[in-house]
C-alpha positions as semicolon CSV with decimal commas, in nm:
position;residue;x (nm);y (nm);z (nm)
1;X;1,444;-5,777;6,249
2;X;1,251;-5,467;6,103
3;X;1,223;-5,129;6,268
4;X;0,927;-5,011;6,076
5;X;0,686;-5,078;5,792
6;X;0,611;-4,937;5,485
7;X;0,245;-4,938;5,389
8;X;0,151;-4,895;5,032
9;X;-0,153;-4,756;4,930
10;X;-0,279;-4,730;4,582
11;X;-0,392;-4,390;4,507
12;X;-0,694;-4,450;4,313
13;X;-0,807;-4,759;4,551
14;X;-0,775;-4,604;4,876
15;X;-0,711;-4,897;5,142
16;X;-0,781;-5,265;5,058
17;X;-0,852;-5,518;5,320
18;X;-0,496;-5,642;5,348
19;X;-0,377;-5,299;5,430
20;X;-0,575;-5,318;5,736
21;X;-0,473;-5,592;5,797
22;X;-0,077;-5,547;5,762
23;X;-0,149;-5,202;5,966
24;X;-0,314;-5,380;6,254
25;X;-0,030;-5,605;6,269
26;X;0,268;-5,340;6,288
27;X;0,060;-5,115;6,497
28;X;0,022;-5,438;6,727
29;X;0,431;-5,491;6,690
30;X;0,476;-5,125;6,776
31;X;0,630;-5,051;6,453
32;X;0,682;-4,707;6,284
33;X;0,503;-4,681;5,963
34;X;0,577;-4,498;5,626
35;X;0,257;-4,474;5,428
36;X;0,339;-4,434;5,011
37;X;0,053;-4,368;4,812
38;X;0,153;-4,539;4,465
39;X;0,036;-4,480;4,121
40;X;-0,072;-4,092;4,238
41;X;0,045;-4,033;3,823
42;X;-0,301;-4,237;3,717
43;X;-0,613;-4,010;3,581
44;X;-0,769;-4,192;3,832
45;X;-0,580;-4,110;4,103
46;X;-0,718;-3,929;4,422
47;X;-0,422;-3,955;4,673
48;X;-0,591;-3,638;4,907
49;X;-0,913;-3,868;4,949
50;X;-0,642;-4,185;5,013
51;X;-0,457;-4,000;5,239
52;X;-0,746;-3,915;5,452
53;X;-0,914;-4,269;5,441
54;X;-0,571;-4,387;5,558
55;X;-0,544;-4,173;5,804
56;X;-0,910;-4,241;5,934
57;X;-0,748;-4,610;5,918
58;X;-0,539;-4,552;6,184
59;X;-0,789;-4,426;6,447
60;X;-1,022;-4,700;6,344
61;X;-0,750;-4,977;6,458
62;X;-0,649;-4,760;6,817
63;X;-0,303;-4,593;6,679
64;X;-0,174;-4,343;6,920
65;X;-0,086;-3,993;6,824
66;X;0,306;-4,102;6,765
67;X;0,179;-4,343;6,492
68;X;-0,111;-4,077;6,364
69;X;0,160;-3,869;6,287
70;X;0,326;-4,092;5,995
71;X;0,555;-3,991;5,700
72;X;0,395;-4,005;5,344
73;X;0,532;-4,051;5,005
74;X;0,404;-4,029;4,683
75;X;0,509;-4,243;4,428
76;X;0,447;-4,262;4,086
77;X;0,494;-4,541;3,781
78;X;0,593;-4,348;3,520
79;X;0,966;-4,467;3,519
80;X;0,869;-4,789;3,628
81;X;0,946;-4,937;3,248
82;X;1,323;-4,792;3,270
83;X;1,633;-5,033;3,318
């Protein structure tokens, strides 16, 4: 029913064990994946490292070249309290 997958990764912690599970399932189903690095506004964020680590995870899970060319979005919680 879904055409793709939004893979949400914390900008400080990077990929977690559940990230690996979700990514493996999405790749197995052939879904297009968009990576969203969240909380880039936090002082401890390290989005460049997180992006590199996430890319390495794609490779470790056997993603093809097309899957490894995923789009990336950066997100911030700065306005999360606004209604």
